[in-house]
N, C-alpha and C positions, 0 to 999 in steps of 0.2 A: 838819498839828499835832503837835507833839512831846510823845509819850506818856512822862509823868513815870516812871512805874513802871518800863518798858519800858528806857529810856534809864538809869536808873540801875543795872539789872539788867545792862545790857550791858556799861557802863563800870566796875562794881563800886565805885559810891558809895555811900555810907550818907547817907541824908536828914541825918541829925543834922550831916552836914559841912556841908551847905548852912546849917544853922543857926549853926554854929559861924563860919561867913566871913559869916553876915549878906548871904546871896544869895538875892534874891527870884524865886521860879521863873516870875514874870511879866516879869521882865526877861529871863531866858534864853529864854524862849517868844517874845518880840519880836524880839530878836536872831535867833533861828532863822528867824521869818517874813520879817524884812526881807532877810535873806540870800538865802534860796529866792527871794524876789521879784526880786533882781537877778541871781542865779545865770546865766542864759543871756546876759546882757549881759557878765558877768565871761568867761564861756569865749570871747565874741566878740573881748574885749579882749586876752586871752591868747594868743589865735592871732594878733592883730595883731603883737604883740610878737616872737611866735616868727617870724613872716614875716620882720620885719625883721632878726634874727638868722642865718636862714637864709642871708642874702644875704652874711654874711662868709665868704669863701674857705674858712679854716681849720675852719670848723664842719661835724661829719659828719654831725649829725643834732639836731633838737630836739622835745623832746616837752612837753606841757602838761597842767597839771591845776588845777581848781578844787577848793578845800578841801571835803571832805565836811561838811554842815551839821551833822551829829551831832559829828563831830570838833572841830569849831569851839566848840560848845558845851561839850565836855569840856575844850578849850584854856581856855576864858574860866574856868572854874572852877578849873583848875590853875594859871594865871597870876595869880588875884586875890591871893594872899598876898604875889607877887612886885611887882606894881603897887602895892598899899598900902605897902610899903616905899620904894618910889618917889616916889608921889606924897601919901601920908598915909592913915591909916586911914579917912577918908570915902569913899576911891575906891570906884566901882562901875563895872563894865562897864555901858554902855548902847547903843542904837540910835546915839546921836549919835557914840559915842569908840571903839567895836570896830574899824572900820575902819583907824584909824590907830594902834590898838595891837596888833592881831593882823596882823602883816606877811605872812605867808604865806598870805592867802586864793588869791591866784595864784600858782602855780609854774610856772616854766619852766625846763627841763632842757636845758643846752647839752651836747653830747658831742662830743668832738675827738679825734683818733687819737694823735698823739704829746704827749708833755709839753711839748714846746717851741712848741707851737701854742698855748698858754693865753695868752702875752704877747699876739700880735697879737689875740686875742679880748678881752682886758682892754682894750687900748686903744680898740677899736670899743666897747665897752659904756660906757667912760668918758665917750666922745665923742659918743654918740648920746642918753644919759639923764643926768638929775641922780641921782647916785649918794649915797644917805645912809649905807650903811654897806657895808664889804668884811670880809669874815673868812675867813682860809684854814684850814680843817681840815685837819689833818695827822696822822699816825702819828708817836710818840714816835721820835726818830732821823732824821727827813726831812730833808733839806737845805730850809733856809728862807730862804737868801741872797736869792732874787728876790723874796720877799714883803717883807723886810725894806728891801728897797732900795726898794720903793715905798710904804714905812710903812703895810703892810698888817697888821692885828691877825692875829696866828695863836693858833690853838686845838689845843691838842695833845687828840686823842680816844683814850681807852682801848679803844675798839672797834675802832680803825685806819682809821676812817672818814675819806675824803679827797675834799674839795670846796672851791671856793672859791664862796663864797655874796655875792650882792650883792641889795642892797635898792634898787631905782630907782624913780624917781617919773616917772609918766607923766600924759598928760592928753588922753587920747583924746576927752573929752569936756570941758565946763569944769570937772570935779570931778577933784580930785588921786586919782590910782591908785597904789598901792604893789604892787609884784610884789617876789617873789623868785626871781633868777635863779641857778641851779646851774651851776657851770662844772666838769667833770671827764672824763678820760681814759675811752676806751670800756672799759679792763680796771678802771678805779674804778666804772663802771658797774655793770658785771657784779658786783663784790664788793658792792657797795653794795644793789643789789637783793636778792641771796641774804641778806645779813645782816638787811636789812629785812624780809624774811619771815620769818626764824627768829624774830627778837624779837618779832614779831607772833603768831606760832602758839605761842609759849613764855611763859609769866609768868617762869620762869627756865630760862635757856638750859643744858642738863645739860652738865657740864664737859668730855665727851667731845667733844660739838658745838662748844663754845666753844674748845678747843684746836685741832680742826680747822677753824674759821671763821679763827682766828688765823694758822694756816699758811696757808690761803687768801689772806688779806690780803698775807702777805710775797710769795706768789707772784704775785699780782696787781701788787705794787709791782716784783717783778724783771722782770715782763713789760713793764713801762712802761719800765724801764731799758735793757732789751734792745730793745724796739721803736725807741727813742730812737738806740740805738747804730748799728742796721740802718740807720735814717734818713740818720744821719751818713756811713756809710759807702757809702752809696747815692748821695748827692752827692758824695761824693770821688771814685767812681768815673766819675761824669757830668761831673765837671771834667777828668779825665785823658783821657776820651774825647773831649772837645771841643777839649782841647790836643792830642792825637794827629792829630785830623782837620785842625786847623790847620796842623799841621806836614807833613801830607801834602797839602795843597792849595798849600803853600809849595814843595814838591819838584817836584810837577807843573808847577807855574807855572813853575820855572826850567828843566825838563828841556824844556819847550815853546819857551822862549826860546832855549836852545841849540841846538834842531833848527832854529828860523828863522835862526840866524845861520848854520849850516851849508849850509842849502839857499839863502839867498840871497847868499853870500860865495863867488864862484867863486875869486878869488885871496886865500886866506889867509895873512897874514903867520905868519913865526914867533914873533912877539909875540903875536899873536891866538891862536895854536895852543896856546902856553903858556897864556895866559889861559883858553883853553876847558877845557884839562887840568886848570887849578887849581880851576875852577868843577865840573866833574865829581867830581874829587877830594873837594870839598867838600860835596857831595851825597851822595857813598858814607859818609863820614864820619858824616853825619846819620842817616843808614840804620840 
């Protein structure tokens, strides 16, 4: 049961606000109870989506979360004015419509190591599910070419938050399920978690904390760039190593062939000798 007095105190909502928005507390209670009724099912379904994502080779790890029931009610209240602008002043959140209107009831967070891994994960998500919406959250100044090339909406966040959000439709049962899938690098995940904790523990982040938070954001962005460079260099070194090994094998093969000629030919003509000398000189040049 949702305790009205306790809820309003926790979320610092004045009861007059509910009256202004013409929100019936009984509707909120009904949504709260309905959501809790299906919560365990949501957790199972979130894990099902997560397990599919874990099969993608570029995925480092996957986290799941089902929205807290009280956070859901707070969001219903907060989103009511926005929905009325969209649908009209008679709109109300109800048990029948909240699952389609609140699209982050199920949250799946996909973490990858290198920035360039995102593209393969993106292709995987769009091939596995019907995607309703994609938004790339970026920091002002970030390169957006890869998102623009795929016609992905870009949202510049003042907080420096970076993550690509997908709203996907899934049918684990005969009813449609909407889940929010967030894809970000391991460095973006670290920054995002710290930013989230600070913003929830402070009504207003002190200036000194805000400045250091933005410094951390820049460091996280630079770390992503550095990791990508290391990844490219590593691949280049591997290519050189493979090429070198191929040349060594080719050289060894020719030396064996020359040995065979010397062993198996008792009477070697001058022309053959000159040919062998040229072959040996060629091998030495390659060395």
